[in-house]
C-alpha positions as a Python dict, from the first residue, in 0.01 Angstrom:
ca = {
    (1, 'M'): (0, 0, 0),
    (2, 'T'): (134, 343, -97),
    (3, 'D'): (238, 578, 185),
    (4, 'V'): (69, 901, 78),
    (5, 'G'): (285, 1108, 313),
    (6, 'E'): (605, 975, 159),
    (7, 'L'): (460, 1021, -188),
    (8, 'L'): (390, 1388, -112),
    (9, 'G'): (760, 1439, -43),
    (10, 'S'): (844, 1286, -380),
    (11, 'I'): (588, 1510, -552),
    (12, 'A'): (732, 1818, -380),
    (13, 'A'): (1075, 1724, -522),
    (14, 'S'): (943, 1663, -874),
    (15, 'G'): (1174, 1797, -1143),
    (16, 'M'): (1492, 1776, -935),
    (17, 'E'): (1742, 1536, -1090),
    (18, 'C'): (1901, 1458, -754),
    (19, 'A'): (1571, 1350, -594),
    (20, 'Q'): (1530, 983, -505),
    (21, 'G'): (1154, 972, -541),
    (22, 'A'): (951, 686, -396),
    (23, 'W'): (700, 632, -678),
    (24, 'P'): (432, 360, -697),
    (25, 'A'): (457, 129, -997),
    (26, 'E'): (83, 152, -1070),
    (27, 'P'): (-177, 431, -1046),
    (28, 'L'): (-329, 478, -702),
    (29, 'D'): (-669, 328, -631),
    (30, 'D'): (-964, 565, -592),
    (31, 'V'): (-939, 593, -213),
    (32, 'A'): (-565, 664, -210),
    (33, 'W'): (-598, 907, -502),
    (34, 'A'): (-872, 1103, -325),
    (35, 'E'): (-654, 1126, -13),
    (36, 'L'): (-356, 1236, -223),
    (37, 'L'): (-559, 1512, -391),
    (38, 'R'): (-683, 1634, -54),
    (39, 'R'): (-332, 1659, 84),
    (40, 'V'): (-194, 1811, -236),
    (41, 'R'): (-448, 2092, -197),
    (42, 'A'): (-357, 2138, 170),
    (43, 'E'): (15, 2149, 91),
    (44, 'R'): (-34, 2371, -218),
    (45, 'L'): (131, 2120, -450),
    (46, 'P'): (-94, 2108, -761),
    (47, 'G'): (185, 2240, -985),
    (48, 'F'): (428, 1974, -867),
    (49, 'L'): (162, 1702, -900),
    (50, 'V'): (98, 1793, -1264),
    (51, 'H'): (473, 1795, -1328),
    (52, 'A'): (518, 1453, -1165),
    (53, 'I'): (243, 1301, -1380),
    (54, 'G'): (353, 1479, -1698),
    (55, 'S'): (713, 1365, -1657),
    (56, 'G'): (604, 1004, -1615),
    (57, 'A'): (741, 978, -1262),
    (58, 'L'): (396, 929, -1107),
    (59, 'A'): (178, 668, -1273),
    (60, 'A'): (-178, 795, -1319),
    (61, 'T'): (-492, 697, -1504),
    (62, 'P'): (-619, 933, -1775),
    (63, 'Q'): (-896, 1043, -1540),
    (64, 'Q'): (-647, 1115, -1260),
    (65, 'A'): (-429, 1318, -1497),
    (66, 'V'): (-731, 1528, -1595),
    (67, 'Q'): (-826, 1581, -1230),
    (68, 'A'): (-471, 1691, -1148),
    (69, 'K'): (-471, 1943, -1433),
    (70, 'R'): (-807, 2075, -1320),
    (71, 'E'): (-677, 2124, -965),
    (72, 'H'): (-379, 2311, -1105),
    (73, 'L'): (-589, 2536, -1328),
    (74, 'V'): (-816, 2630, -1037),
    (75, 'A'): (-513, 2710, -820),
    (76, 'V'): (-350, 2917, -1097),
    (77, 'G'): (-674, 3112, -1135),
    (78, 'R'): (-666, 3196, -764),
    (79, 'V'): (-303, 3304, -793),
    (80, 'L'): (-386, 3545, -1075),
    (81, 'G'): (-656, 3702, -859),
    (82, 'I'): (-415, 3728, -566),
    (83, 'E'): (-154, 3896, -786),
    (84, 'T'): (-409, 4154, -900),
    (85, 'G'): (-500, 4231, -540),
    (86, 'A'): (-135, 4248, -439),
    (87, 'L'): (-59, 4507, -706),
    (88, 'Q'): (-342, 4720, -570),
    (89, 'I'): (-198, 4694, -217),
    (90, 'L'): (148, 4790, -341),
    (91, 'R'): (4, 5095, -518),
    (92, 'Q'): (-175, 5199, -198),
    (93, 'L'): (148, 5171, -1),
    (94, 'A'): (345, 5359, -265),
    (95, 'S'): (88, 5640, -260),
    (96, 'A'): (159, 5673, 114),
    (97, 'G'): (532, 5690, 50),
    (98, 'V'): (598, 5337, 178),
    (99, 'Q'): (842, 5114, -6),
    (100, 'A'): (762, 4743, 19),
    (101, 'R'): (935, 4428, -94),
    (102, 'V'): (758, 4106, -182),
    (103, 'L'): (835, 3798, 27),
    (104, 'K'): (784, 3430, -56),
    (105, 'G'): (506, 3344, -305),
    (106, 'P'): (533, 3541, -630),
    (107, 'A'): (890, 3659, -569),
    (108, 'V'): (1024, 3307, -515),
    (109, 'A'): (813, 3163, -798),
    (110, 'Q'): (947, 3418, -1047),
    (111, 'L'): (1308, 3441, -929),
    (112, 'D'): (1393, 3087, -818),
    (113, 'Y'): (1184, 2840, -1021),
    (114, 'P'): (1220, 2753, -1390),
    (115, 'D'): (840, 2764, -1424),
    (116, 'P'): (650, 2999, -1187),
    (117, 'A'): (336, 2786, -1233),
    (118, 'L'): (500, 2517, -1020),
    (119, 'R'): (520, 2733, -709),
    (120, 'L'): (167, 2844, -612),
    (121, 'F'): (57, 3054, -314),
    (122, 'V'): (-260, 3159, -133),
    (123, 'D'): (-171, 3498, 17),
    (124, 'I'): (77, 3784, -15),
    (125, 'D'): (362, 3867, 221),
    (126, 'L'): (524, 4211, 211),
    (127, 'I'): (802, 4361, 420),
    (128, 'V'): (838, 4730, 497),
    (129, 'R'): (1095, 4921, 699),
    (130, 'S'): (1029, 4952, 1072),
    (131, 'D'): (1016, 5332, 1044),
    (132, 'D'): (745, 5298, 777),
    (133, 'F'): (539, 5034, 955),
    (134, 'D'): (288, 5263, 1128),
    (135, 'R'): (240, 5462, 808),
    (136, 'A'): (180, 5141, 613),
    (137, 'V'): (-83, 5028, 865),
    (138, 'V'): (-262, 5363, 840),
    (139, 'A'): (-257, 5349, 459),
    (140, 'L'): (-408, 5000, 443),
    (141, 'T'): (-664, 5078, 713),
    (142, 'E'): (-775, 5396, 534),
    (143, 'A'): (-805, 5192, 214),
    (144, 'G'): (-1073, 4986, 390),
    (145, 'H'): (-876, 4672, 469),
    (146, 'H'): (-944, 4496, 800),
    (147, 'R'): (-656, 4449, 1038),
    (148, 'R'): (-676, 4107, 1202),
    (149, 'H'): (-491, 4180, 1526),
    (150, 'R'): (-439, 4500, 1718),
    (151, 'Q'): (-102, 4581, 1872),
    (152, 'P'): (-72, 4579, 2254),
    (153, 'R'): (31, 4945, 2267),
    (154, 'P'): (102, 5214, 2006),
    (155, 'G'): (445, 5164, 1854),
    (156, 'F'): (480, 4802, 1969),
    (157, 'D'): (467, 4648, 1621),
    (158, 'R'): (728, 4873, 1462),
    (159, 'R'): (966, 4807, 1752),
    (160, 'F'): (913, 4447, 1857),
    (161, 'S'): (670, 4239, 1649),
    (162, 'K'): (694, 4043, 1328),
    (163, 'G'): (411, 4250, 1179),
    (164, 'T'): (39, 4216, 1128),
    (165, 'S'): (-218, 4088, 876),
    (166, 'F'): (-493, 4253, 676),
    (167, 'V'): (-800, 4090, 526),
    (168, 'V'): (-840, 4254, 187),
    (169, 'S'): (-1121, 4034, 54),
    (170, 'D'): (-1266, 3685, 90),
    (171, 'H'): (-981, 3563, -131),
    (172, 'L'): (-686, 3773, -21),
    (173, 'V'): (-496, 3818, 305),
    (174, 'V'): (-186, 4038, 318),
    (175, 'D'): (79, 3969, 580),
    (176, 'L'): (265, 4293, 646),
    (177, 'H'): (609, 4223, 793),
    (178, 'R'): (882, 4432, 944),
    (179, 'T'): (1095, 4123, 1019),
    (180, 'F'): (1081, 3754, 932),
    (181, 'V'): (925, 3589, 1240),
    (182, 'M'): (809, 3675, 1590),
    (183, 'G'): (1019, 3575, 1888),
    (184, 'P'): (1395, 3594, 1941),
    (185, 'F'): (1505, 3493, 1592),
    (186, 'G'): (1298, 3771, 1437),
    (187, 'L'): (1454, 4032, 1664),
    (188, 'W'): (1806, 3917, 1581),
    (189, 'V'): (1758, 3967, 1206),
    (190, 'D'): (1973, 4259, 1087),
    (191, 'L'): (1711, 4469, 910),
    (192, 'V'): (1974, 4706, 771),
    (193, 'E'): (2126, 4409, 588),
    (194, 'V'): (1781, 4296, 472),
    (195, 'W'): (1729, 4632, 300),
    (196, 'R'): (2086, 4681, 174),
    (197, 'S'): (2023, 4535, -172),
    (198, 'S'): (1736, 4375, -363),
    (199, 'S'): (1629, 4163, -658),
    (200, 'T'): (1362, 4264, -907),
    (201, 'F'): (1095, 4065, -1088),
    (202, 'T'): (786, 4127, -1297),
    (203, 'M'): (429, 4056, -1186),
    (204, 'G'): (127, 4166, -1386),
    (205, 'G'): (345, 4392, -1599),
    (206, 'A'): (486, 4577, -1295),
    (207, 'R'): (850, 4570, -1186),
    (208, 'L'): (864, 4481, -817),
    (209, 'Q'): (1134, 4445, -556),
    (210, 'A'): (1216, 4132, -358),
    (211, 'L'): (1491, 4037, -114),
    (212, 'D'): (1834, 3974, -264),
    (213, 'R'): (1932, 3612, -330),
    (214, 'E'): (2107, 3527, -2),
    (215, 'V'): (1861, 3716, 220),
    (216, 'R'): (1579, 3548, 27),
    (217, 'F'): (1737, 3212, 107),
    (218, 'M'): (1765, 3308, 474),
    (219, 'H'): (1395, 3397, 479),
    (220, 'A'): (1312, 3064, 314),
    (221, 'C'): (1503, 2888, 593),
    (222, 'F'): (1316, 3087, 859),
    (223, 'H'): (986, 2997, 693),
    (224, 'A'): (1070, 2627, 659),
    (225, 'A'): (1218, 2584, 1008),
    (226, 'L'): (1005, 2821, 1216),
    (227, 'G'): (686, 2892, 1022),
    (228, 'D'): (480, 2588, 1126),
    (229, 'V'): (494, 2329, 1404),
    (230, 'V'): (481, 2060, 1133),
    (231, 'P'): (704, 2184, 846),
    (232, 'R'): (526, 2240, 516),
    (233, 'L'): (654, 2098, 191),
    (234, 'V'): (655, 2408, -31),
    (235, 'P'): (883, 2606, 205),
    (236, 'Q'): (1113, 2303, 216),
    (237, 'R'): (1118, 2286, -164),
    (238, 'D'): (1200, 2659, -167),
    (239, 'V'): (1505, 2594, 53),
    (240, 'V'): (1627, 2315, -174),
    (241, 'Q'): (1550, 2506, -494),
    (242, 'M'): (1756, 2806, -383),
    (243, 'L'): (2038, 2605, -229),
    (244, 'L'): (2102, 2417, -553),
    (245, 'D'): (2131, 2742, -749),
    (246, 'V'): (2502, 2787, -825),
    (247, 'R'): (2458, 3164, -793),
    (248, 'L'): (2390, 3137, -419),
    (249, 'D'): (2685, 3279, -222),
    (250, 'V'): (2721, 3016, 52),
    (251, 'D'): (2990, 3211, 237),
    (252, 'R'): (2755, 3509, 267),
    (253, 'V'): (2471, 3282, 383),
    (254, 'L'): (2688, 3145, 663),
    (255, 'L'): (2798, 3497, 758),
    (256, 'L'): (2436, 3615, 775),
    (257, 'A'): (2339, 3309, 978),
    (258, 'R'): (2620, 3375, 1225),
    (259, 'N'): (2552, 3748, 1254),
    (260, 'W'): (2178, 3689, 1303),
    (261, 'R'): (2233, 3407, 1558),
    (262, 'A'): (2041, 3189, 1314),
    (263, 'E'): (2288, 2910, 1239),
    (264, 'A'): (2059, 2659, 1411),
    (265, 'V'): (1766, 2783, 1202),
    (266, 'V'): (1951, 2740, 872),
    (267, 'A'): (2087, 2400, 975),
    (268, 'K'): (1740, 2278, 1075),
    (269, 'A'): (1578, 2405, 755),
    (270, 'V'): (1842, 2253, 527),
    (271, 'T'): (1863, 1921, 709),
    (272, 'E'): (1487, 1864, 732),
    (273, 'S'): (1426, 1977, 374),
    (274, 'W'): (1699, 1749, 239),
    (275, 'R'): (1566, 1448, 425),
    (276, 'T'): (1200, 1507, 343),
    (277, 'L'): (1265, 1554, -29),
    (278, 'R'): (1511, 1260, -37),
    (279, 'L'): (1799, 1424, -225),
    (280, 'D'): (2125, 1240, -292),
    (281, 'L'): (2357, 1539, -351),
    (282, 'R'): (2569, 1677, -66),
    (283, 'P'): (2669, 2038, -145),
    (284, 'D'): (2895, 2212, 106),
    (285, 'L'): (2608, 2387, 284),
    (286, 'V'): (2427, 2055, 330),
    (287, 'V'): (2741, 1894, 473),
    (288, 'W'): (2772, 2187, 715),
    (289, 'A'): (2404, 2162, 815),
    (290, 'L'): (2416, 1787, 874),
    (291, 'G'): (2716, 1834, 1101),
    (292, 'Y'): (2579, 2131, 1296),
    (293, 'R'): (2491, 2065, 1660),
    (294, 'P'): (2279, 2335, 1825),
    (295, 'S'): (2369, 2445, 2175),
    (296, 'R'): (2123, 2394, 2460),
    (297, 'R'): (2023, 2760, 2431),
    (298, 'E'): (1962, 2725, 2056),
    (299, 'A'): (1762, 2407, 2113),
    (300, 'R'): (1538, 2590, 2362),
    (301, 'E'): (1490, 2877, 2119),
    (302, 'L'): (1401, 2641, 1833),
    (303, 'A'): (1154, 2464, 2063),
    (304, 'L'): (957, 2790, 2097),
    (305, 'Y'): (855, 2742, 1734),
    (306, 'S'): (823, 2363, 1713),
    (307, 'D'): (625, 2307, 2034),
    (308, 'S'): (250, 2306, 1967),
    (309, 'E'): (192, 2439, 2322),
    (310, 'S'): (422, 2737, 2271),
    (311, 'G'): (184, 3029, 2225),
    (312, 'Y'): (221, 3404, 2206),
    (313, 'A'): (321, 3449, 2572),
    (314, 'R'): (599, 3191, 2557),
    (315, 'K'): (742, 3327, 2234),
    (316, 'S'): (726, 3675, 2385),
    (317, 'L'): (919, 3568, 2693),
    (318, 'G'): (1171, 3397, 2469),
    (319, 'A'): (1203, 3721, 2272),
    (320, 'L'): (1281, 3930, 2580),
    (321, 'R'): (1651, 3842, 2584),
    (322, 'A'): (1674, 3954, 2221),
    (323, 'V'): (1530, 4300, 2295),
    (324, 'P'): (1829, 4536, 2326),
    (325, 'G'): (1869, 4768, 2626),
    (326, 'L'): (1693, 4789, 2961),
    (327, 'R'): (1462, 5070, 2851),
    (328, 'D'): (1336, 4873, 2550),
    (329, 'K'): (1298, 4559, 2760),
    (330, 'A'): (1086, 4756, 3008),
    (331, 'A'): (870, 4895, 2727),
    (332, 'F'): (831, 4546, 2580),
    (333, 'L'): (720, 4396, 2912),
    (334, 'R'): (491, 4688, 2997),
    (335, 'A'): (308, 4657, 2664),
    (336, 'L'): (252, 4284, 2713),
    (337, 'A'): (160, 4301, 3082),
    (338, 'F'): (-61, 4610, 3060),
    (339, 'P'): (-189, 4645, 2703),
    (340, 'D'): (-447, 4895, 2585),
    (341, 'P'): (-809, 4792, 2658),
    (342, 'S'): (-878, 4772, 2284),
    (343, 'Y'): (-618, 4494, 2253),
    (344, 'V'): (-784, 4285, 2525),
    (345, 'E'): (-1141, 4340, 2402),
    (346, 'G'): (-1286, 4032, 2236),
    (347, 'R'): (-993, 3812, 2335),
    (348, 'Y'): (-1022, 3795, 2712),
    (349, 'V'): (-1290, 3863, 2971),
    (350, 'S'): (-1063, 4118, 3137),
    (351, 'P'): (-700, 4238, 3146),
    (352, 'R'): (-659, 4029, 3462),
    (353, 'Q'): (-756, 3711, 3277),
    (354, 'R'): (-502, 3790, 3007),
    (355, 'L'): (-228, 3851, 3263),
    (356, 'T'): (-314, 3528, 3445),
    (357, 'K'): (-298, 3321, 3125),
    (358, 'G'): (29, 3484, 3034),
    (359, 'L'): (179, 3406, 3374),
    (360, 'F'): (74, 3040, 3346),
    (361, 'A'): (235, 3021, 3002),
    (362, 'V'): (553, 3182, 3132),
    (363, 'A'): (563, 2941, 3428),
    (364, 'G'): (528, 2650, 3188),
    (365, 'L'): (816, 2774, 2976),
    (366, 'R'): (1042, 2820, 3279),
    (367, 'S'): (958, 2469, 3394),
    (368, 'R'): (1057, 2334, 3053),
    (369, 'K'): (1383, 2529, 3066),
    (370, 'R'): (1471, 2376, 3403),
    (371, 'S'): (1391, 2025, 3284),
    (372, 'S'): (1609, 2068, 2974),
}
């Protein structure tokens, strides 16, 4: 019986000559095929599924091949709508004097894949400078877009958070970043280096800016290693796709990882991606990653992102040591302990309930630290 989970990894690696895919000799039966389609949708892999069938790697009946193409066409149609909405958002930000760069999705599809139709996406991620963050939020709010989460206190997001999200329509959510992730690793990212140079690509006839190649790879590693408790396949394919590009400056990647205290993040992303996609090449960066051993401190910091019980309070406590200076640490703690009433409204019965839950979460994290 075919292991659908293992097959998904092979599909995610479709088109890579160094991939050791585990392919069934015969087409899947109806039950297994239905399960595969469901998980392909969830993992956003329709482009890779069509490629696997078209290349002959994955055996499929004529009906299954048609269904796969239909899934892909529907997903591509959604992507085109998302791109149109994203261009509108970028125009609204530009009108407010805010420069934004595109993260993940369309930028990676256009810059790092031979065929952008392989790498599909369901939302848009943008990064703006910290000094522009409040202005960007005002611009999108005045344009009628709904902000999902309030900040604890004015100025908190531009100083300490990853960013926020806006619901633009039923089909489009925009994640507005000022750094890559919440928690300590996000605060250690050198944002001056992030903005030092850029790459450009075309979307819908417009020339847009993205992160430069090595910073884009670093963000892919953050996304693959820290973005979800259970790593997703498309971010892992992104890591592999970029790593195998001979234009990637590995020495600069390692320098960025060291300067950002993110060596454990890069090692985790590369190692897990390589194993999941079953690749038989061992480039220098992979050899380094396989041999990297995180310190106890790094292991605790990684656990903030991989532990399903690690919520906002625990990540916030973990971030405290990354906040520079006593004054900023005090402002960080004050905002979390005593947020504005508007932040608490709808989430908790009262500020006291929020503080109590936060203290329980903090106590749990400290207990885990002692046990490790």
